[in-house]
N, C-alpha and C positions, 0 to 999 in steps of 0.2 A: 732285291737283294744286292748288296754291294759286292761286286766280283773281286775287289782288291783286298777284301778281308781274308784273314786266315782261319776264322772260325767264329762261333757263337757259344754263349752259355745258354743252354736250352732250359726253358721253364717246363714244369710238368704239363701245363696246358698245351704246349707245342707237341710234346711227345705223345700225349693222349690223342691229340688231333691226328697225328700220323697213324697211331695204332688203330684208331676208329675210322680212318680214311675220310676224315672231315675236311671241309674247306680249309685250305692252307697246308694240307699234308705235303703237297709238292714242295713248298718252301722249306719244310723241315727236312725232306729227303735231300734237297740241294745243300742244306747246311751240313748234313752228315757227311758230305763229300769233302768238306774242308778239314784240313789237318788238325786244327786246334779246337774244333767243336767238342764240347763236353757238357756235363751237368754236375750239379752238386749232389752229394750223397743225400741231402735233404729232399731234393726233387725225386731222386731214386726211391726214397721211402714213400713219398706222396703217390707216385705212379704205381708202385707195387701194391700199396694199400688200396688204391682205387680198383685195380684189377682183381684183387682178392675179394673185396667187398662186392664186386659185380659177379662173383661166382667162379672166377678162374682159379683152378687148383694151383697151389704154391709151386709145384714142380713145373707146371706149364708157364707160370709167371717167370720163373727162373730161366726157362728156355727162351721165352720172348725177349727178355732183357739181354740175355747172352747173344741172341741173334742180332739185336740192334747194335751191340758192341760200342755203345757210347762210353767214352772214358768218364769215369766217376772221380770227381774231386772231393776228397774228404773235407768236412767242415773243420777248419783249424782256428786257432785263436785270433789270427789277423782278420779272417773273414767274419768270425763271430762278432768281433768288436766293430767292424765296419757295418754289420747288419744292425747293431745296437745304435750306432750313430745315425742310422736312417730313420729311427723311430719318430722323431719330431715331424718329419716330412711324410712318412708312410702311414702313421696312425690316422690322421684326418681322412686319408683315402681308403681306409679300411683294409690295408694290406697286412697280411699275416706274417708270422715268423718265417714261414717257408718262402713267401714272396720276398721278404727282406733279405734272406740268405741268398736267394737266386740273384737279386740285384747286386748285393754285396760281392758275390762271386764274380760277376761281370766287372765290377769296379776294380777288384783286386787283380784280376787277370788282364785287365784292360781290353776286354772283349765286349761287344754288344750282346744284349740279352734278346732272345727270340721268344715271343710269347703270343698268346691269344687275348691277353688281358689289356684292353685299351686304356684302362685307368693308369696303367704303368707309364704311359706317355707323359703324365703330369709330374713324374719324378724328375727333379732337376739333377744335372750332373751325371746322369746315367744314360747311356745310349741304348734305346729300346727300339726294336723293330717288331712289327706285328706280322703274324702269319696270314691274317685276313683282315 
């Protein structure tokens, strides 16, 4: 992890690795110490959906996310358009709308994206760091 960075855009896979104490959770913990680390509202939706689908009650999901205190960046027109621009590169890699929004958020905010998804390294013009 680059110590000169001010933060990361966190992918849902990174936050879920932290919550599940999987390999790479330590890198996510370090990223949370940086002042500009954040995530898109789309990744927030993905994470909370996974937790609810795994049987965690909604009230507990809210508590977990509040405890993490990760700043949430709302999806706006600029980021939505940037995610659309990524389609020609992302579609052949099988990346979803959520993936593209995360990558676009990193591009718009000029921050690297922290993920567990190795295929993201194949995306040009986006700085991606793996948690494992």
